[in-house]
DSSP file (Angstrom, degrees, kcal/mol; ACC not computed):
  #  RESIDUE AA STRUCTURE BP1 BP2  ACC     N-H-->O    O-->H-N    N-H-->O    O-->H-N    TCO  KAPPA ALPHA  PHI   PSI    X-CA   Y-CA   Z-CA
    1    1 A X              0   0    0      0, 0.0     2,-0.2     0, 0.0     0, 0.0   0.000 360.0 360.0 360.0 149.6   27.0   -2.9  -38.8
    2    2 A X    >   -     0   0    0      1,-0.1     3,-2.1     2,-0.1     4,-0.2  -0.541 360.0-129.1 -68.6 138.5   28.1   -3.9  -42.2
    3    3 A X  T 3  S+     0   0    0      1,-0.3     3,-0.5    -2,-0.2    -1,-0.1   0.705 108.5  54.6 -67.3 -14.2   31.8   -4.4  -42.4
    4    4 A X  T >  S+     0   0    0      1,-0.2     3,-1.9     2,-0.1    -1,-0.3   0.359  76.1  98.2 -95.8   8.0   31.9   -2.2  -45.5
    5    5 A X  G X  S+     0   0    0     -3,-2.1     3,-1.4     1,-0.3    -1,-0.2   0.780  71.5  70.4 -66.9 -24.0   30.2    0.7  -43.7
    6    6 A X  G >  S+     0   0    0     -3,-0.5     3,-1.5     1,-0.3     4,-0.4   0.546  70.4  92.4 -69.1  -4.2   33.7    2.2  -43.2
    7    7 A X  G X> S+     0   0    0     -3,-1.9     3,-1.3     1,-0.3     4,-0.6   0.780  71.7  70.3 -55.1 -27.5   33.9    2.9  -46.9
    8    8 A X  H X> S+     0   0    0     -3,-1.4     3,-1.3     1,-0.3     4,-0.6   0.862  89.7  60.7 -63.9 -32.5   32.5    6.3  -46.2
    9    9 A X  H <> S+     0   0    0     -3,-1.5     4,-0.7     1,-0.3     3,-0.4   0.750  94.7  62.8 -66.1 -20.8   35.8    7.2  -44.5
   10   10 A X  H <> S+     0   0    0     -3,-1.3     4,-1.0    -4,-0.4     3,-0.3   0.758  90.2  67.2 -71.3 -27.2   37.6    6.6  -47.8
   11   11 A X  H <X S+     0   0    0     -3,-1.3     4,-1.6    -4,-0.6    -1,-0.2   0.796  92.4  62.9 -63.4 -31.2   35.5    9.5  -49.3
   12   12 A X  H  X S+     0   0    0     -4,-0.6     4,-1.4    -3,-0.4    -1,-0.2   0.933 106.2  42.8 -56.2 -47.9   37.5   11.8  -47.0
   13   13 A X  H  X S+     0   0    0     -4,-0.7     4,-0.7    -3,-0.3    -1,-0.2   0.667 107.1  61.2 -80.0 -15.2   40.7   10.9  -48.7
   14   14 A X  H  < S+     0   0    0     -4,-1.0     4,-0.3    28,-0.2    -1,-0.2   0.908 110.7  39.8 -70.4 -40.9   39.2   11.1  -52.2
   15   15 A X  H >< S+     0   0    0     -4,-1.6     3,-0.7     1,-0.2     4,-0.3   0.813 102.5  69.0 -87.1 -31.8   38.3   14.8  -51.8
   16   16 A X  H >< S+     0   0    0     -4,-1.4     3,-1.0     1,-0.2     8,-0.4   0.879  92.4  52.1 -59.2 -46.4   41.4   16.1  -50.0
   17   17 A X  T 3< S+     0   0    0     -4,-0.7    -1,-0.2     1,-0.2     5,-0.2   0.763 107.0  52.9 -67.9 -18.7   44.2   15.9  -52.6
   18   18 A X  T <  S+     0   0    0     -3,-0.7    -1,-0.2    -4,-0.3     2,-0.2   0.331  71.5 109.6-108.5  13.6   42.4   17.7  -55.4
   19   19 A X  S X  S-     0   0    0     -3,-1.0     3,-1.4    -4,-0.3   126,-0.1  -0.537  76.3-119.6 -77.4 154.2   41.2   21.0  -54.0
   20   20 A X  T 3  S+     0   0    0      1,-0.3    -1,-0.1    -2,-0.2    12,-0.0   0.825 115.9  42.2 -67.4 -29.9   43.2   23.9  -55.5
   21   21 A X  T 3  S+     0   0    0    124,-0.1    -1,-0.3     4,-0.0    -3,-0.1  -0.347  93.5 178.5-103.1  46.7   44.4   24.9  -52.1
   22   22 A X    <>  -     0   0    0     -3,-1.4     4,-1.9    -5,-0.2     5,-0.2  -0.215  34.6-146.0 -62.9 131.7   45.0   21.3  -51.1
   23   23 A X  H  > S+     0   0    0     -7,-0.3     4,-3.9     1,-0.2     5,-0.4   0.874 100.7  60.6 -60.8 -33.3   46.4   20.6  -47.7
   24   24 A X  H  >>S+     0   0    0     -8,-0.4     4,-2.3     1,-0.2     6,-0.6   0.928 105.9  46.2 -53.4 -47.2   48.3   17.6  -49.3
   25   25 A X  H  >5S+     0   0    0      1,-0.2     4,-0.6     3,-0.2    -1,-0.2   0.874 118.7  41.3 -70.7 -34.5   50.1   19.9  -51.6
   26   26 A X  H  <5S+     0   0    0     -4,-1.9    -2,-0.2     2,-0.1    -1,-0.2   0.927 121.4  38.1 -78.6 -45.0   51.0   22.3  -48.9
   27   27 A X  H  <5S+     0   0    0     -4,-3.9    -3,-0.2    -5,-0.2    -2,-0.2   0.943 129.2  30.5 -72.6 -46.7   51.9   19.9  -46.1
   28   28 A X  H  <5S-     0   0    0     -4,-2.3    -3,-0.2    -5,-0.4    -1,-0.2   0.647  96.3-133.8 -88.7 -15.9   53.7   17.2  -48.2
   29   29 A X     << +     0   0    0     -4,-0.6     2,-0.3    -5,-0.6    -4,-0.2   0.853  51.5 150.2  68.3  35.9   55.0   19.6  -50.8
   30   30 A X        -     0   0    0     -6,-0.6    -1,-0.2     1,-0.1    -2,-0.1  -0.728  49.9-104.4 -98.6 153.1   53.9   17.3  -53.7
   31   31 A X    >>  -     0   0    0     -2,-0.3     4,-1.9     1,-0.1     3,-0.8  -0.314  30.1-110.5 -72.7 156.7   52.9   18.6  -57.1
   32   32 A X  H 3> S+     0   0    0      1,-0.2     4,-2.6     2,-0.2     5,-0.2   0.826 117.2  59.2 -62.7 -27.7   49.2   18.8  -58.1
   33   33 A X  H 3> S+     0   0    0      1,-0.2     4,-1.3     2,-0.2    -1,-0.2   0.874 106.6  47.2 -62.4 -36.2   49.7   16.0  -60.7
   34   34 A X  H <> S+     0   0    0     -3,-0.8     4,-2.0     2,-0.2    -2,-0.2   0.904 111.2  51.9 -69.6 -43.8   50.9   13.7  -57.9
   35   35 A X  H  X S+     0   0    0     -4,-1.9     4,-2.4     1,-0.2    -2,-0.2   0.888 106.5  53.3 -59.4 -42.1   47.9   14.7  -55.8
   36   36 A X  H  X S+     0   0    0     -4,-2.6     4,-2.0     1,-0.2    -1,-0.2   0.859 105.8  54.2 -66.9 -30.3   45.6   14.0  -58.7
   37   37 A X  H  X S+     0   0    0     -4,-1.3     4,-2.4     2,-0.2    -2,-0.2   0.928 108.8  49.0 -65.0 -41.5   47.1   10.4  -58.9
   38   38 A X  H  X S+     0   0    0     -4,-2.0     4,-2.9     1,-0.2     5,-0.3   0.902 109.0  53.1 -63.7 -36.7   46.3   10.0  -55.2
   39   39 A X  H  X S+     0   0    0     -4,-2.4     4,-1.9     2,-0.2    -1,-0.2   0.874 110.3  46.9 -61.6 -39.0   42.7   11.2  -55.9
   40   40 A X  H  X S+     0   0    0     -4,-2.0     4,-2.6     2,-0.2     5,-0.2   0.928 113.1  48.6 -74.8 -40.9   42.2    8.7  -58.6
   41   41 A X  H  X S+     0   0    0     -4,-2.4     4,-2.3     1,-0.2     5,-0.2   0.956 114.7  45.0 -65.5 -47.0   43.6    5.8  -56.5
   42   42 A X  H  X S+     0   0    0     -4,-2.9     4,-2.8     1,-0.2    -1,-0.2   0.879 111.6  54.8 -67.0 -32.7   41.4    6.8  -53.5
   43   43 A X  H  X S+     0   0    0     -4,-1.9     4,-2.9    -5,-0.3    -2,-0.2   0.925 108.7  46.9 -64.2 -40.8   38.4    7.1  -55.9
   44   44 A X  H  X S+     0   0    0     -4,-2.6     4,-2.5     2,-0.2    -2,-0.2   0.913 112.8  49.1 -67.4 -39.9   38.9    3.6  -57.3
   45   45 A X  H  X S+     0   0    0     -4,-2.3     4,-2.2    -5,-0.2    -2,-0.2   0.909 113.3  48.9 -65.4 -40.4   39.2    2.3  -53.7
   46   46 A X  H  X S+     0   0    0     -4,-2.8     4,-2.0    -5,-0.2    -2,-0.2   0.970 111.2  47.9 -59.8 -54.1   36.0    4.2  -52.8
   47   47 A X  H  X S+     0   0    0     -4,-2.9     4,-2.1     1,-0.2    -2,-0.2   0.888 112.5  49.4 -57.5 -41.1   34.1    2.9  -55.7
   48   48 A X  H  X S+     0   0    0     -4,-2.5     4,-2.5     1,-0.2    -1,-0.2   0.906 110.4  50.4 -65.3 -38.7   35.1   -0.7  -55.1
   49   49 A X  H  X S+     0   0    0     -4,-2.2     4,-2.1     1,-0.2    -2,-0.2   0.827 109.1  51.4 -71.4 -27.8   34.2   -0.4  -51.4
   50   50 A X  H  X S+     0   0    0     -4,-2.0     4,-2.4     2,-0.2    -1,-0.2   0.897 110.4  49.3 -72.1 -39.6   30.8    1.0  -52.3
   51   51 A X  H  X S+     0   0    0     -4,-2.1     4,-2.1     2,-0.2    -2,-0.2   0.930 112.8  46.8 -63.5 -45.2   30.2   -1.9  -54.7
   52   52 A X  H  X S+     0   0    0     -4,-2.5     4,-2.2     2,-0.2    -2,-0.2   0.869 109.3  53.9 -59.0 -40.9   31.2   -4.3  -52.0
   53   53 A X  H  X S+     0   0    0     -4,-2.1     4,-2.6     2,-0.2    -2,-0.2   0.930 109.0  51.1 -57.3 -48.2   29.0   -2.6  -49.5
   54   54 A X  H  X S+     0   0    0     -4,-2.4     4,-2.4     1,-0.2    -2,-0.2   0.900 109.3  48.6 -60.5 -42.3   26.1   -3.0  -51.9
   55   55 A X  H  X S+     0   0    0     -4,-2.1     4,-2.5     2,-0.2    -1,-0.2   0.877 110.9  49.5 -69.5 -36.1   26.7   -6.7  -52.4
   56   56 A X  H  X S+     0   0    0     -4,-2.2     4,-2.7     2,-0.2     5,-0.3   0.958 113.0  48.1 -66.0 -48.9   26.9   -7.4  -48.7
   57   57 A X  H  X>S+     0   0    0     -4,-2.6     4,-2.8     1,-0.2     5,-0.6   0.933 114.0  45.8 -59.6 -46.9   23.7   -5.4  -48.0
   58   58 A X  H  X5S+     0   0    0     -4,-2.4     4,-1.4     1,-0.2    -1,-0.2   0.891 114.0  49.9 -64.8 -39.7   21.8   -7.3  -50.9
   59   59 A X  H  <5S+     0   0    0     -4,-2.5    -2,-0.2    -5,-0.2    -1,-0.2   0.877 119.6  35.5 -68.8 -33.8   23.2  -10.6  -49.7
   60   60 A X  H  <5S+     0   0    0     -4,-2.7    -2,-0.2    -5,-0.2    -1,-0.2   0.846 136.2  16.2 -82.2 -35.0   22.2  -10.1  -46.1
   61   61 A X  H  <5S-     0   0    0     -4,-2.8     3,-0.2    -5,-0.3    -3,-0.2   0.559  99.1-124.5-119.9 -14.3   18.8   -8.1  -46.5
   62   62 A X    ><< -     0   0    0     -4,-1.4     3,-1.6    -5,-0.6     4,-0.3  -0.112  44.3 -59.6  84.4 170.4   17.7   -8.6  -50.1
   63   63 A X  G >> S+     0   0    0      1,-0.3     3,-1.3     2,-0.2     4,-0.6   0.739 124.3  71.6 -61.8 -27.6   16.9   -6.0  -52.7
   64   64 A X  G 34 S+     0   0    0      1,-0.3     3,-0.4    -3,-0.2     4,-0.3   0.757  87.5  67.3 -58.9 -24.6   14.1   -4.4  -50.7
   65   65 A X  G X4 S+     0   0    0     -3,-1.6     3,-0.7     1,-0.2    -1,-0.3   0.783  88.6  65.9 -71.8 -25.0   16.7   -3.0  -48.4
   66   66 A X  T <4 S+     0   0    0     -3,-1.3    19,-0.4    -4,-0.3    -1,-0.2   0.892 108.8  34.6 -66.3 -39.5   18.1   -0.7  -51.1
   67   67 A X  T 3< S+     0   0    0     -4,-0.6    -1,-0.2    -3,-0.4    -2,-0.2   0.296  80.8 133.1-103.4  11.3   15.0    1.5  -51.4
   68   68 A X    <   -     0   0    0     -3,-0.7    14,-1.9    -4,-0.3     4,-0.1  -0.412  39.2-162.7 -63.3 133.0   13.8    1.5  -47.7
   69   69 A X        +     0   0    0     12,-0.2     2,-0.2    -2,-0.1    -1,-0.1   0.514  64.6  79.6 -97.3  -6.5   13.0    5.1  -46.7
   70   70 A X  S    S-     0   0    0      1,-0.1    11,-0.7    10,-0.0    12,-0.2  -0.644  90.2 -97.7 -94.3 155.6   13.1    4.4  -42.9
   71   71 A X  B     -A   80   0A   0     -2,-0.2     2,-0.6     9,-0.2     9,-0.2  -0.442  33.4-135.9 -64.5 150.4   16.2    4.1  -40.7
   72   72 A X        +     0   0    0      7,-1.7     7,-0.4    -2,-0.1     2,-0.2  -0.949  62.7  31.2-107.5 118.9   17.3    0.6  -40.0
   73   73 A X  S    S-     0   0    0     -2,-0.6     5,-0.1     5,-0.1    -2,-0.1  -0.586  90.7 -72.1 127.2 174.2   18.2   -0.1  -36.5
   74   74 A X  S    S+     0   0    0     -2,-0.2     2,-0.2     3,-0.1    -1,-0.1   0.569  99.8  53.6 -82.1 -13.3   17.5    0.8  -32.9
   75   75 A X  S >  S-     0   0    0     -3,-0.2     3,-1.3     1,-0.1    -3,-0.0  -0.724  84.1-109.3-123.4 173.0   19.0    4.3  -32.6
   76   76 A X  T 3  S+     0   0    0      1,-0.3    -1,-0.1    -2,-0.2    55,-0.0   0.642 113.1  65.9 -70.2 -12.8   18.8    7.7  -34.3
   77   77 A X  T 3  S+     0   0    0     -6,-0.0    -1,-0.3     2,-0.0     2,-0.1   0.272  75.9 113.0 -93.3  11.4   22.3    7.1  -35.7
   78   78 A X  S <  S-     0   0    0     -3,-1.3    -5,-0.1     1,-0.1     2,-0.1  -0.395  72.6 -93.2 -84.6 163.5   21.3    4.2  -37.9
   79   79 A X        -     0   0    0     -7,-0.4    -7,-1.7    -8,-0.1     2,-0.7  -0.336  17.2-131.6 -79.5 156.1   21.5    4.6  -41.8
   80   80 A X  B  >  -A   71   0A   0     47,-0.6     4,-1.7    -9,-0.2     3,-0.4  -0.934  18.9-155.8 -97.7 109.1   18.8    5.6  -44.3
   81   81 A X  H  > S+     0   0    0    -11,-0.7     4,-2.6    -2,-0.7     5,-0.2   0.895  88.1  57.1 -60.4 -39.9   19.1    2.9  -47.0
   82   82 A X  H  > S+     0   0    0    -14,-1.9     4,-2.4     1,-0.2    -1,-0.2   0.904 104.7  51.8 -56.5 -40.5   17.6    5.1  -49.7
   83   83 A X  H  > S+     0   0    0     -3,-0.4     4,-2.2     1,-0.2    -1,-0.2   0.910 109.6  50.0 -56.6 -45.1   20.3    7.7  -49.2
   84   84 A X  H  X S+     0   0    0     -4,-1.7     4,-2.7     1,-0.2    -2,-0.2   0.915 110.0  51.4 -64.0 -38.8   23.0    5.0  -49.5
   85   85 A X  H  X S+     0   0    0     -4,-2.6     4,-2.0   -19,-0.4    -2,-0.2   0.917 111.2  46.3 -58.8 -44.6   21.4    3.8  -52.7
   86   86 A X  H  X S+     0   0    0     -4,-2.4     4,-1.8     2,-0.2    -1,-0.2   0.808 111.3  53.0 -66.5 -32.6   21.3    7.3  -54.2
   87   87 A X  H  X S+     0   0    0     -4,-2.2     4,-2.5    -5,-0.2    -2,-0.2   0.927 108.9  49.8 -64.0 -48.1   24.9    7.8  -53.1
   88   88 A X  H  X S+     0   0    0     -4,-2.7     4,-2.1     2,-0.2    -2,-0.2   0.852 108.9  50.8 -64.0 -37.6   26.0    4.5  -54.8
   89   89 A X  H  X S+     0   0    0     -4,-2.0     4,-2.1     2,-0.2    -1,-0.2   0.928 113.0  47.2 -67.1 -43.2   24.3    5.5  -58.1
   90   90 A X  H  X S+     0   0    0     -4,-1.8     4,-2.2     2,-0.2    -2,-0.2   0.883 109.7  52.0 -63.7 -40.5   26.0    8.8  -58.0
   91   91 A X  H  X S+     0   0    0     -4,-2.5     4,-2.7     2,-0.2    -1,-0.2   0.925 110.7  49.0 -64.2 -44.6   29.4    7.3  -57.2
   92   92 A X  H  X S+     0   0    0     -4,-2.1     4,-2.9     1,-0.2     5,-0.2   0.917 108.8  52.5 -61.2 -42.3   29.0    4.9  -60.2
   93   93 A X  H  X S+     0   0    0     -4,-2.1     4,-1.9     1,-0.2    -1,-0.2   0.902 111.2  47.2 -60.6 -42.8   28.1    7.7  -62.4
   94   94 A X  H  X S+     0   0    0     -4,-2.2     4,-0.9     2,-0.2    -2,-0.2   0.899 113.1  49.1 -62.3 -43.1   31.3    9.5  -61.3
   95   95 A X  H  < S+     0   0    0     -4,-2.7     4,-0.4     1,-0.2    -2,-0.2   0.885 112.1  48.1 -64.0 -41.0   33.4    6.4  -61.8
   96   96 A X  H >< S+     0   0    0     -4,-2.9     3,-0.7     1,-0.2    -1,-0.2   0.892 113.1  45.4 -69.8 -37.5   32.0    5.8  -65.2
   97   97 A X  H 3< S+     0   0    0     -4,-1.9    -1,-0.2    -5,-0.2    -2,-0.2   0.624 109.1  60.4 -78.1 -15.7   32.5    9.3  -66.5
   98   98 A X  T 3< S+     0   0    0     -4,-0.9    -1,-0.2    -5,-0.2    -2,-0.2   0.509  72.4 122.0 -90.6  -4.2   36.0    9.4  -65.0
   99   99 A X  S <> S-     0   0    0     -3,-0.7     4,-3.2    -4,-0.4     3,-0.3  -0.379  74.9-110.9 -62.8 140.3   37.4    6.5  -67.0
  100  100 A X  H  > S+     0   0    0      1,-0.2     4,-2.8     2,-0.2     5,-0.2   0.840 110.7  40.3 -34.9 -68.2   40.4    7.5  -68.9
  101  101 A X  H  > S+     0   0    0      1,-0.2     4,-2.3     2,-0.2    -1,-0.2   0.874 118.6  46.5 -62.2 -39.2   39.2    7.4  -72.5
  102  102 A X  H  > S+     0   0    0     -3,-0.3     4,-3.0     2,-0.2    -1,-0.2   0.941 113.1  49.7 -68.4 -45.3   35.7    8.9  -71.7
  103  103 A X  H  < S+     0   0    0     -4,-3.2    -2,-0.2     1,-0.2    -1,-0.2   0.913 114.0  45.4 -61.5 -44.1   37.3   11.7  -69.6
  104  104 A X  H >< S+     0   0    0     -4,-2.8     3,-0.6    -5,-0.3    -1,-0.2   0.908 119.4  39.7 -69.9 -39.3   39.8   12.6  -72.3
  105  105 A X  H 3< S+     0   0    0     -4,-2.3    -2,-0.2     1,-0.2    -1,-0.2   0.859 129.4  27.7 -82.6 -29.9   37.2   12.6  -75.2
  106  106 A X  T >X S+     0   0    0     -4,-3.0     4,-2.2    -5,-0.2     3,-0.9  -0.400  71.3 156.8-124.7  56.7   34.3   14.2  -73.4
  107  107 A X  H <> S+     0   0    0     -3,-0.6     4,-2.8     1,-0.3     5,-0.2   0.849  74.3  51.5 -58.4 -39.4   36.0   16.4  -70.8
  108  108 A X  H 3> S+     0   0    0      2,-0.2     4,-2.1     1,-0.2    -1,-0.3   0.814 108.7  50.4 -68.3 -29.8   33.1   18.7  -70.4
  109  109 A X  H <> S+     0   0    0     -3,-0.9     4,-2.1     2,-0.2     5,-0.2   0.922 113.0  49.0 -68.1 -46.0   30.6   15.8  -69.8
  110  110 A X  H  X S+     0   0    0     -4,-2.2     4,-2.7    -8,-0.2    -2,-0.2   0.921 114.5  42.6 -54.6 -49.2   33.0   14.5  -67.2
  111  111 A X  H  X S+     0   0    0     -4,-2.8     4,-1.5     1,-0.2     5,-0.3   0.883 110.9  57.0 -73.7 -36.9   33.3   17.9  -65.5
  112  112 A X  H  X S+     0   0    0     -4,-2.1     4,-0.7    -5,-0.2    -1,-0.2   0.896 117.4  34.4 -60.0 -40.9   29.6   18.5  -65.8
  113  113 A X  H  X S+     0   0    0     -4,-2.1     4,-2.0     3,-0.1     5,-0.3   0.857 111.6  62.2 -77.5 -38.7   28.9   15.3  -63.9
  114  114 A X  H  X S+     0   0    0     -4,-2.7     4,-1.5    -5,-0.2    -2,-0.2   0.912 105.1  39.8 -61.6 -50.6   31.8   15.2  -61.5
  115  115 A X  H  X S+     0   0    0     -4,-1.5     4,-1.2     2,-0.2    -1,-0.2   0.952 118.4  42.6 -68.1 -51.1   31.2   18.4  -59.5
  116  116 A X  H  X S+     0   0    0     -4,-0.7     4,-1.8    -5,-0.3     3,-0.5   0.911 114.4  53.0 -60.3 -39.5   27.5   18.3  -59.0
  117  117 A X  H  X S+     0   0    0     -4,-2.0     4,-3.6     1,-0.2    -1,-0.2   0.851 101.5  60.9 -63.6 -34.6   27.6   14.6  -58.3
  118  118 A X  H  X S+     0   0    0     -4,-1.5     4,-2.6    -5,-0.3    -1,-0.2   0.890 104.9  46.9 -58.9 -38.9   30.2   15.2  -55.7
  119  119 A X  H  X S+     0   0    0     -4,-1.2     4,-3.0    -3,-0.5     5,-0.2   0.941 113.4  49.5 -63.1 -49.4   27.8   17.4  -53.7
  120  120 A X  H  X S+     0   0    0     -4,-1.8     4,-2.9     1,-0.2     5,-0.3   0.942 113.0  48.5 -53.6 -50.9   25.1   14.6  -54.1
  121  121 A X  H  X S+     0   0    0     -4,-3.6     4,-2.6     1,-0.2     5,-0.2   0.951 113.3  46.2 -57.8 -52.2   27.6   12.0  -52.9
  122  122 A X  H  X S+     0   0    0     -4,-2.6     4,-2.2    -5,-0.2    -1,-0.2   0.931 116.1  43.5 -57.3 -48.7   28.7   14.0  -49.9
  123  123 A X  H  X S+     0   0    0     -4,-3.0     4,-2.3     1,-0.2    -2,-0.2   0.944 118.2  42.2 -64.5 -48.5   25.2   14.9  -48.8
  124  124 A X  H  X S+     0   0    0     -4,-2.9     4,-1.8    -5,-0.2    -1,-0.2   0.822 113.1  54.6 -71.0 -29.2   23.7   11.4  -49.3
  125  125 A X  H  X S+     0   0    0     -4,-2.6     4,-2.4    -5,-0.3    -1,-0.2   0.912 109.5  48.2 -66.8 -43.2   26.8    9.7  -47.7
  126  126 A X  H  < S+     0   0    0     -4,-2.2    -2,-0.2    -5,-0.2    -1,-0.2   0.935 113.9  46.6 -61.5 -46.3   26.4   11.9  -44.6
  127  127 A X  H  < S+     0   0    0     -4,-2.3   -47,-0.6     1,-0.2    -1,-0.2   0.803 116.5  45.4 -70.1 -27.3   22.7   11.0  -44.4
  128  128 A X  H  < S+     0   0    0     -4,-1.8    -1,-0.2   -49,-0.2    -2,-0.2   0.764  84.2 112.6 -79.8 -29.7   23.5    7.4  -44.9
  129  129 A X     <  -     0   0    0     -4,-2.4     6,-0.1     1,-0.1   -49,-0.1  -0.098  69.5-129.7 -55.4 143.4   26.3    7.0  -42.5
  130  130 A X  S    S-     0   0    0   -125,-0.2     2,-0.3   -51,-0.1    -1,-0.1   0.637  78.5  -2.8 -70.4 -15.2   25.6    4.8  -39.5
  131  131 A X  S >> S-     0   0    0      1,-0.1     4,-2.0    -5,-0.1     3,-1.3  -0.990  76.4 -91.3-166.8 168.6   26.8    7.2  -36.9
  132  132 A X  H 3> S+     0   0    0     -2,-0.3     4,-2.4     1,-0.3    -1,-0.1   0.852 118.2  61.5 -58.3 -35.3   28.4   10.6  -36.1
  133  133 A X  H 34 S+     0   0    0      1,-0.2     4,-0.4     2,-0.2    -1,-0.3   0.755 110.4  41.7 -67.3 -18.0   31.9    9.1  -36.1
  134  134 A X  H <> S+     0   0    0     -3,-1.3     4,-0.8     2,-0.1    -1,-0.2   0.752 113.8  52.4 -93.0 -28.4   31.4    8.1  -39.8
  135  135 A X  H  X S+     0   0    0     -4,-2.0     4,-2.2     1,-0.2     3,-0.3   0.898  96.2  68.5 -69.9 -39.3   29.7   11.4  -40.8
  136  136 A X  H  X S+     0   0    0     -4,-2.4     4,-2.6     1,-0.2     5,-0.2   0.874  95.9  50.0 -57.3 -51.2   32.4   13.7  -39.4
  137  137 A X  H  > S+     0   0    0     -4,-0.4     4,-2.3     1,-0.2    -1,-0.2   0.902 114.5  45.2 -60.3 -38.2   35.2   12.8  -42.0
  138  138 A X  H  X S+     0   0    0     -4,-0.8     4,-3.1    -3,-0.3     5,-0.3   0.929 112.6  51.4 -67.3 -41.9   32.9   13.4  -45.0
  139  139 A X  H  X S+     0   0    0     -4,-2.2     4,-2.1     1,-0.2    -2,-0.2   0.885 112.5  45.8 -59.0 -41.7   31.6   16.5  -43.4
  140  140 A X  H  X S+     0   0    0     -4,-2.6     4,-2.2     2,-0.2    -2,-0.2   0.917 115.1  45.3 -65.5 -47.6   35.2   17.9  -42.9
  141  141 A X  H  X S+     0   0    0     -4,-2.3     4,-2.3    -5,-0.2    -2,-0.2   0.902 115.2  48.1 -71.7 -37.3   36.4   17.0  -46.3
  142  142 A X  H  X S+     0   0    0     -4,-3.1     4,-2.7     2,-0.2    -1,-0.2   0.914 112.2  49.4 -67.7 -38.7   33.3   18.4  -48.0
  143  143 A X  H  X S+     0   0    0     -4,-2.1     4,-2.9    -5,-0.3     5,-0.2   0.889 110.3  50.7 -64.7 -40.4   33.5   21.6  -46.0
  144  144 A X  H  X S+     0   0    0     -4,-2.2     4,-2.2     2,-0.2    -1,-0.2   0.906 111.9  47.4 -60.0 -44.5   37.2   21.9  -46.9
  145  145 A X  H  X S+     0   0    0     -4,-2.3     4,-2.4     2,-0.2    -2,-0.2   0.899 112.7  49.1 -67.0 -39.5   36.3   21.5  -50.6
  146  146 A X  H  X S+     0   0    0     -4,-2.7     4,-2.3     2,-0.2    -2,-0.2   0.930 110.9  49.1 -63.1 -46.0   33.5   24.0  -50.4
  147  147 A X  H  X S+     0   0    0     -4,-2.9     4,-3.0     1,-0.2     5,-0.3   0.888 110.6  51.5 -61.0 -38.0   35.6   26.5  -48.7
  148  148 A X  H  X S+     0   0    0     -4,-2.2     4,-2.3    -5,-0.2    -2,-0.2   0.919 109.6  49.9 -67.1 -38.0   38.3   26.0  -51.3
  149  149 A X  H  X S+     0   0    0     -4,-2.4     4,-2.2     2,-0.2    -2,-0.2   0.923 113.9  45.6 -62.5 -45.2   35.7   26.6  -54.1
  150  150 A X  H  X>S+     0   0    0     -4,-2.3     4,-2.3     2,-0.2     5,-0.5   0.947 115.1  45.3 -64.1 -51.9   34.5   29.7  -52.5
  151  151 A X  I  X>S+     0   0    0     -4,-3.0     5,-2.3     1,-0.2     4,-1.7   0.890 115.6  47.8 -59.3 -39.6   38.0   31.1  -51.8
  152  152 A X  I  <5S+     0   0    0     -4,-2.3    -1,-0.2    -5,-0.3    -2,-0.2   0.893 115.6  44.8 -70.0 -38.2   39.2   30.2  -55.4
  153  153 A X  I  <5S+     0   0    0     -4,-2.2    -2,-0.2    -5,-0.2    -1,-0.2   0.797 128.3  20.6 -77.3 -30.0   36.2   31.7  -57.0
  154  154 A X  I  <5S+     0   0    0     -4,-2.3    -3,-0.2    -5,-0.2    -2,-0.2   0.732 130.8  29.7-113.4 -28.4   36.0   35.0  -55.1
  155  155 A X  I  <<S+     0   0    0     -4,-1.7    -3,-0.2    -5,-0.5    -4,-0.1   0.875 122.3  40.2-102.6 -42.1   39.3   35.8  -53.5
  156  156 A X      <       0   0    0     -5,-2.3    -4,-0.1     1,-0.2    -3,-0.1   0.345 360.0 360.0 -87.8   5.9   42.0   34.3  -55.7
  157  157 A X              0   0    0     -6,-0.3    -1,-0.2     0, 0.0    -5,-0.1   0.422 360.0 360.0 -57.4 360.0   40.2   35.3  -58.9
């Protein structure tokens, strides 16, 4: 396995602090602004780990590895490289539109990209992850986020 394959677990921590009914806010008693700071810090860490993962894959296997549509490896739990590449592109779009100046000047563009690309990142990260132990944290975080969106939209409205 690539040593940066664990970067997917960082995605778990990116999503948790910013849901409206965040467990971090309830459990740790921190204000939403502080949770947002943690979200940004984990987001930077995740984007950095995605770039490092990309560099290691290109260094070890070449550019052809990025768009391979078949699983790499001997088991059914091996990654799909194309899903990882799509995930990486989505992460970089989120990172670029989340930069401070851009986010403040073009908030609706930021928001338009941020939420739909989160879904793309979660789905492609789950498909790309090398095993169920790496897929579970993203699935849990994404499920909590989705539940939060449904609860906030329909119950707490």
